[in-house]
Biopython code that builds the backbone (N, CA, C, O; Angstrom):
import numpy as np
from Bio.PDB.StructureBuilder import StructureBuilder

atoms = [
    (1, "MET", "N", (-39.033, -28.278, 222.139)),
    (1, "MET", "CA", (-38.841, -29.983, 221.524)),
    (1, "MET", "C", (-38.577, -29.799, 220.101)),
    (1, "MET", "O", (-38.849, -28.721, 219.572)),
    (2, "ASP", "N", (-37.884, -31.115, 219.196)),
    (2, "ASP", "CA", (-37.844, -30.858, 218.052)),
    (2, "ASP", "C", (-38.767, -32.333, 217.281)),
    (2, "ASP", "O", (-38.642, -33.064, 216.299)),
    (3, "GLY", "N", (-39.492, -32.199, 218.184)),
    (3, "GLY", "CA", (-40.011, -33.901, 217.418)),
    (3, "GLY", "C", (-40.157, -35.389, 218.186)),
    (3, "GLY", "O", (-41.018, -36.269, 218.172)),
    (4, "VAL", "N", (-38.878, -35.211, 218.857)),
    (4, "VAL", "CA", (-38.075, -36.510, 218.761)),
    (4, "VAL", "C", (-38.553, -36.682, 220.036)),
    (4, "VAL", "O", (-38.387, -35.653, 220.691)),
    (5, "PRO", "N", (-39.000, -37.434, 220.559)),
    (5, "PRO", "CA", (-39.378, -38.129, 221.872)),
    (5, "PRO", "C", (-38.130, -38.463, 223.136)),
    (5, "PRO", "O", (-37.665, -39.552, 222.801)),
    (6, "HIS", "N", (-37.672, -38.165, 223.951)),
    (6, "HIS", "CA", (-37.082, -37.942, 225.040)),
    (6, "HIS", "C", (-37.489, -38.859, 226.242)),
    (6, "HIS", "O", (-38.718, -38.905, 226.302)),
    (7, "LEU", "N", (-36.803, -39.714, 227.362)),
    (7, "LEU", "CA", (-37.012, -39.703, 228.274)),
    (7, "LEU", "C", (-36.545, -39.401, 229.597)),
    (7, "LEU", "O", (-35.481, -39.600, 230.184)),
    (8, "LEU", "N", (-37.769, -38.802, 229.936)),
    (8, "LEU", "CA", (-37.167, -37.673, 231.641)),
    (8, "LEU", "C", (-35.520, -38.521, 232.272)),
    (8, "LEU", "O", (-34.897, -39.556, 232.038)),
    (9, "ASP", "N", (-35.453, -37.869, 232.752)),
    (9, "ASP", "CA", (-34.259, -37.807, 234.293)),
    (9, "ASP", "C", (-33.308, -38.998, 233.118)),
    (9, "ASP", "O", (-32.694, -39.913, 233.667)),
    (10, "ALA", "N", (-33.257, -38.896, 231.588)),
    (10, "ALA", "CA", (-32.519, -39.977, 230.884)),
    (10, "ALA", "C", (-30.618, -39.585, 231.467)),
    (10, "ALA", "O", (-30.575, -38.355, 231.445)),
    (11, "PRO", "N", (-29.361, -40.057, 231.874)),
    (11, "PRO", "CA", (-28.750, -40.308, 232.012)),
    (11, "PRO", "C", (-27.796, -39.626, 230.386)),
    (11, "PRO", "O", (-27.151, -38.587, 230.250)),
    (12, "LEU", "N", (-27.993, -40.356, 229.738)),
    (12, "LEU", "CA", (-27.608, -40.187, 228.408)),
    (12, "LEU", "C", (-29.109, -40.147, 227.272)),
    (12, "LEU", "O", (-30.110, -40.861, 227.216)),
    (13, "ARG", "N", (-28.606, -38.845, 226.407)),
    (13, "ARG", "CA", (-29.333, -39.842, 224.656)),
    (13, "ARG", "C", (-28.524, -38.716, 224.097)),
    (13, "ARG", "O", (-28.040, -37.593, 224.238)),
    (14, "LEU", "N", (-28.831, -40.485, 222.884)),
    (14, "LEU", "CA", (-28.056, -40.492, 221.487)),
    (14, "LEU", "C", (-29.050, -39.864, 220.764)),
    (14, "LEU", "O", (-30.231, -39.865, 221.114)),
    (15, "ARG", "N", (-28.469, -39.135, 219.413)),
    (15, "ARG", "CA", (-29.030, -38.750, 218.531)),
    (15, "ARG", "C", (-28.482, -39.554, 217.108)),
    (15, "ARG", "O", (-27.479, -39.138, 216.527)),
    (16, "CYS", "N", (-29.201, -40.674, 216.645)),
    (16, "CYS", "CA", (-28.996, -41.308, 215.479)),
    (16, "CYS", "C", (-29.667, -40.283, 213.917)),
    (16, "CYS", "O", (-30.545, -39.540, 213.479)),
    (17, "ARG", "N", (-28.250, -41.108, 213.618)),
    (17, "ARG", "CA", (-28.676, -41.227, 211.424)),
    (17, "ARG", "C", (-28.782, -42.462, 211.583)),
    (17, "ARG", "O", (-28.264, -43.055, 212.529)),
    (18, "THR", "N", (-29.596, -43.116, 210.510)),
    (18, "THR", "CA", (-29.845, -44.432, 210.431)),
    (18, "THR", "C", (-28.109, -44.436, 208.713)),
    (18, "THR", "O", (-27.854, -43.878, 207.645)),
    (19, "ALA", "N", (-27.510, -45.512, 209.690)),
    (19, "ALA", "CA", (-26.611, -45.881, 208.505)),
    (19, "ALA", "C", (-26.617, -46.917, 208.007)),
    (19, "ALA", "O", (-26.085, -46.872, 206.898)),
    (20, "ARG", "N", (-27.115, -48.277, 208.398)),
    (20, "ARG", "CA", (-27.577, -49.153, 207.313)),
    (20, "ARG", "C", (-29.120, -49.574, 207.828)),
    (20, "ARG", "O", (-29.935, -49.439, 208.740)),
    (21, "ARG", "N", (-28.897, -50.127, 206.657)),
    (21, "ARG", "CA", (-30.642, -50.889, 206.486)),
    (21, "ARG", "C", (-30.329, -52.464, 207.035)),
    (21, "ARG", "O", (-29.331, -53.154, 206.826)),
    (22, "ILE", "N", (-31.202, -52.688, 207.592)),
    (22, "ILE", "CA", (-30.520, -54.254, 207.203)),
    (22, "ILE", "C", (-31.712, -55.253, 207.654)),
    (22, "ILE", "O", (-32.317, -55.326, 208.724)),
    (23, "ALA", "N", (-31.883, -56.293, 205.977)),
    (23, "ALA", "CA", (-33.183, -57.568, 205.980)),
    (23, "ALA", "C", (-32.796, -58.205, 207.211)),
    (23, "ALA", "O", (-31.592, -58.461, 207.183)),
    (24, "VAL", "N", (-33.363, -58.565, 208.296)),
    (24, "VAL", "CA", (-33.890, -59.849, 208.964)),
    (24, "VAL", "C", (-34.594, -60.061, 208.704)),
    (24, "VAL", "O", (-35.290, -59.104, 209.044)),
    (25, "GLY", "N", (-35.647, -61.220, 207.885)),
    (25, "GLY", "CA", (-36.703, -62.334, 208.181)),
    (25, "GLY", "C", (-37.603, -60.631, 207.384)),
    (25, "GLY", "O", (-37.313, -59.854, 206.474)),
    (26, "ASP", "N", (-38.516, -60.732, 208.184)),
    (26, "ASP", "CA", (-39.921, -60.186, 208.083)),
    (26, "ASP", "C", (-39.686, -58.814, 208.209)),
    (26, "ASP", "O", (-40.338, -57.828, 207.865)),
    (27, "HIS", "N", (-38.590, -58.967, 208.790)),
    (27, "HIS", "CA", (-38.573, -57.203, 209.555)),
    (27, "HIS", "C", (-36.503, -56.375, 209.205)),
    (27, "HIS", "O", (-35.465, -57.033, 209.130)),
    (28, "VAL", "N", (-36.645, -55.038, 209.100)),
    (28, "VAL", "CA", (-35.206, -54.098, 208.741)),
    (28, "VAL", "C", (-34.691, -54.105, 210.626)),
    (28, "VAL", "O", (-35.390, -53.994, 211.633)),
    (29, "ALA", "N", (-33.876, -54.204, 210.534)),
    (29, "ALA", "CA", (-32.697, -53.226, 211.673)),
    (29, "ALA", "C", (-31.947, -52.732, 210.876)),
    (29, "ALA", "O", (-31.329, -53.085, 209.872)),
    (30, "LEU", "N", (-32.165, -51.340, 211.812)),
    (30, "LEU", "CA", (-31.747, -49.735, 211.804)),
    (30, "LEU", "C", (-30.260, -49.979, 212.366)),
    (30, "LEU", "O", (-30.174, -50.551, 213.453)),
    (31, "VAL", "N", (-28.929, -49.536, 211.621)),
    (31, "VAL", "CA", (-28.076, -49.377, 212.701)),
    (31, "VAL", "C", (-27.615, -47.917, 212.632)),
    (31, "VAL", "O", (-26.721, -47.511, 211.890)),
    (32, "GLY", "N", (-28.150, -47.361, 213.277)),
    (32, "GLY", "CA", (-27.698, -46.124, 214.062)),
    (32, "GLY", "C", (-26.257, -45.319, 214.433)),
    (32, "GLY", "O", (-25.421, -45.706, 215.249)),
    (33, "GLU", "N", (-26.190, -43.913, 213.490)),
    (33, "GLU", "CA", (-24.836, -43.364, 213.689)),
    (33, "GLU", "C", (-24.646, -42.095, 214.633)),
    (33, "GLU", "O", (-24.562, -40.956, 214.172)),
    (34, "PRO", "N", (-24.592, -42.356, 215.845)),
    (34, "PRO", "CA", (-24.949, -41.514, 216.422)),
    (34, "PRO", "C", (-23.909, -39.499, 215.662)),
    (34, "PRO", "O", (-22.880, -39.099, 215.118)),
    (35, "VAL", "N", (-24.974, -39.109, 216.121)),
    (35, "VAL", "CA", (-24.690, -37.648, 215.059)),
    (35, "VAL", "C", (-24.417, -36.272, 216.553)),
    (35, "VAL", "O", (-23.749, -35.241, 216.466)),
    (36, "GLU", "N", (-24.937, -36.611, 217.363)),
    (36, "GLU", "CA", (-25.884, -35.396, 218.842)),
    (36, "GLU", "C", (-25.611, -36.794, 220.327)),
    (36, "GLU", "O", (-26.026, -37.951, 220.258)),
    (37, "ILE", "N", (-24.848, -36.205, 221.474)),
    (37, "ILE", "CA", (-24.314, -36.937, 222.198)),
    (37, "ILE", "C", (-24.823, -36.012, 223.590)),
    (37, "ILE", "O", (-24.170, -34.994, 223.819)),
    (38, "GLN", "N", (-25.826, -36.309, 224.396)),
    (38, "GLN", "CA", (-26.053, -35.217, 225.745)),
    (38, "GLN", "C", (-26.310, -36.755, 226.629)),
    (38, "GLN", "O", (-26.716, -37.879, 226.335)),
    (39, "HIS", "N", (-25.690, -35.884, 228.170)),
    (39, "HIS", "CA", (-25.245, -36.648, 228.768)),
    (39, "HIS", "C", (-25.623, -35.765, 230.347)),
    (39, "HIS", "O", (-25.614, -34.537, 230.434)),
    (40, "GLN", "N", (-25.806, -36.309, 231.010)),
    (40, "GLN", "CA", (-25.745, -35.734, 232.719)),
    (40, "GLN", "C", (-24.701, -36.131, 233.682)),
    (40, "GLN", "O", (-24.370, -37.280, 233.975)),
    (41, "THR", "N", (-24.266, -35.112, 234.094)),
    (41, "THR", "CA", (-22.978, -35.938, 235.149)),
    (41, "THR", "C", (-24.119, -36.417, 236.449)),
    (41, "THR", "O", (-25.296, -36.080, 236.572)),
    (42, "GLY", "N", (-23.277, -37.325, 237.339)),
    (42, "GLY", "CA", (-23.911, -37.634, 238.712)),
    (42, "GLY", "C", (-24.966, -38.435, 238.690)),
    (42, "GLY", "O", (-25.650, -38.618, 239.697)),
    (43, "ASN", "N", (-25.210, -38.996, 237.547)),
    (43, "ASN", "CA", (-26.352, -40.343, 237.612)),
    (43, "ASN", "C", (-25.640, -41.289, 237.507)),
    (43, "ASN", "O", (-24.473, -41.047, 237.201)),
    (44, "PRO", "N", (-26.020, -42.635, 237.702)),
    (44, "PRO", "CA", (-24.699, -43.131, 238.248)),
    (44, "PRO", "C", (-25.175, -43.896, 236.460)),
    (44, "PRO", "O", (-26.084, -43.275, 235.908)),
    (45, "PRO", "N", (-24.549, -45.232, 235.586)),
    (45, "PRO", "CA", (-24.560, -45.706, 234.522)),
    (45, "PRO", "C", (-25.818, -46.893, 235.366)),
    (45, "PRO", "O", (-26.277, -46.803, 236.505)),
    (46, "LEU", "N", (-26.077, -47.868, 234.378)),
    (46, "LEU", "CA", (-27.353, -48.673, 234.072)),
    (46, "LEU", "C", (-26.471, -49.926, 233.594)),
    (46, "LEU", "O", (-26.387, -50.192, 232.395)),
    (47, "VAL", "N", (-25.754, -50.757, 234.669)),
    (47, "VAL", "CA", (-24.590, -51.832, 233.350)),
    (47, "VAL", "C", (-26.050, -53.060, 234.205)),
    (47, "VAL", "O", (-26.737, -53.111, 235.225)),
    (48, "ARG", "N", (-25.826, -53.794, 232.992)),
    (48, "ARG", "CA", (-26.196, -55.196, 233.133)),
    (48, "ARG", "C", (-25.186, -56.147, 232.816)),
    (48, "ARG", "O", (-24.467, -56.306, 231.830)),
    (49, "PHE", "N", (-25.311, -56.720, 233.871)),
    (49, "PHE", "CA", (-24.345, -58.251, 233.790)),
    (49, "PHE", "C", (-24.409, -59.134, 234.310)),
    (49, "PHE", "O", (-24.642, -59.278, 235.510)),
    (50, "GLN", "N", (-24.135, -60.240, 233.198)),
    (50, "GLN", "CA", (-24.715, -61.543, 233.725)),
    (50, "GLN", "C", (-25.636, -61.835, 234.315)),
    (50, "GLN", "O", (-25.538, -62.485, 235.356)),
    (51, "GLY", "N", (-27.158, -61.313, 233.660)),
    (51, "GLY", "CA", (-28.394, -60.855, 233.568)),
    (51, "GLY", "C", (-29.271, -60.286, 234.619)),
    (51, "GLY", "O", (-30.482, -60.415, 234.802)),
    (52, "ARG", "N", (-28.322, -59.597, 235.292)),
    (52, "ARG", "CA", (-28.849, -58.883, 236.351)),
    (52, "ARG", "C", (-28.441, -58.053, 236.813)),
    (52, "ARG", "O", (-27.454, -58.368, 237.478)),
    (53, "TYR", "N", (-28.825, -56.339, 236.864)),
    (53, "TYR", "CA", (-28.226, -54.845, 236.478)),
    (53, "TYR", "C", (-27.319, -54.623, 237.941)),
    (53, "TYR", "O", (-27.885, -55.093, 238.927)),
    (54, "THR", "N", (-26.131, -54.038, 238.168)),
    (54, "THR", "CA", (-25.257, -53.495, 239.019)),
    (54, "THR", "C", (-25.662, -52.435, 238.882)),
    (54, "THR", "O", (-26.592, -51.791, 238.397)),
    (55, "SER", "N", (-23.970, -52.295, 239.889)),
    (55, "SER", "CA", (-23.821, -50.820, 239.867)),
    (55, "SER", "C", (-21.991, -50.547, 239.271)),
    (55, "SER", "O", (-21.519, -51.683, 239.231)),
    (56, "VAL", "N", (-21.401, -50.001, 239.035)),
    (56, "VAL", "CA", (-19.774, -49.857, 238.873)),
    (56, "VAL", "C", (-19.063, -49.926, 239.904)),
    (56, "VAL", "O", (-19.695, -50.625, 240.696)),
    (57, "ALA", "N", (-18.414, -49.708, 240.214)),
    (57, "ALA", "CA", (-17.365, -49.564, 241.503)),
    (57, "ALA", "C", (-16.100, -49.637, 241.527)),
    (57, "ALA", "O", (-15.494, -49.503, 242.590)),
]
sb = StructureBuilder()
sb.init_structure("model")
sb.init_model(0)
sb.init_chain("A")
sb.init_seg("    ")
for serial, (resi, resn, name, xyz) in enumerate(atoms, 1):
    if name == "N":
        sb.init_residue(resn, " ", resi, " ")
    sb.init_atom(name, np.array(xyz, "f"), 0.0, 1.0, " ", f" {name:<3s}", serial, name[0])
structure = sb.get_structure()
């Protein structure tokens, strides 16, 4: 393990570098640029549409 937390059985993993930091009130929003993508085949994507989770068919 490389010290980066991973969700078990996640169909997609993105490793990002910080591309921008944006001050938003008393917070900072981070915008990431993907530098590594890992994906598993056979797992359907999780899709949210019109306020509900659905499948792609």
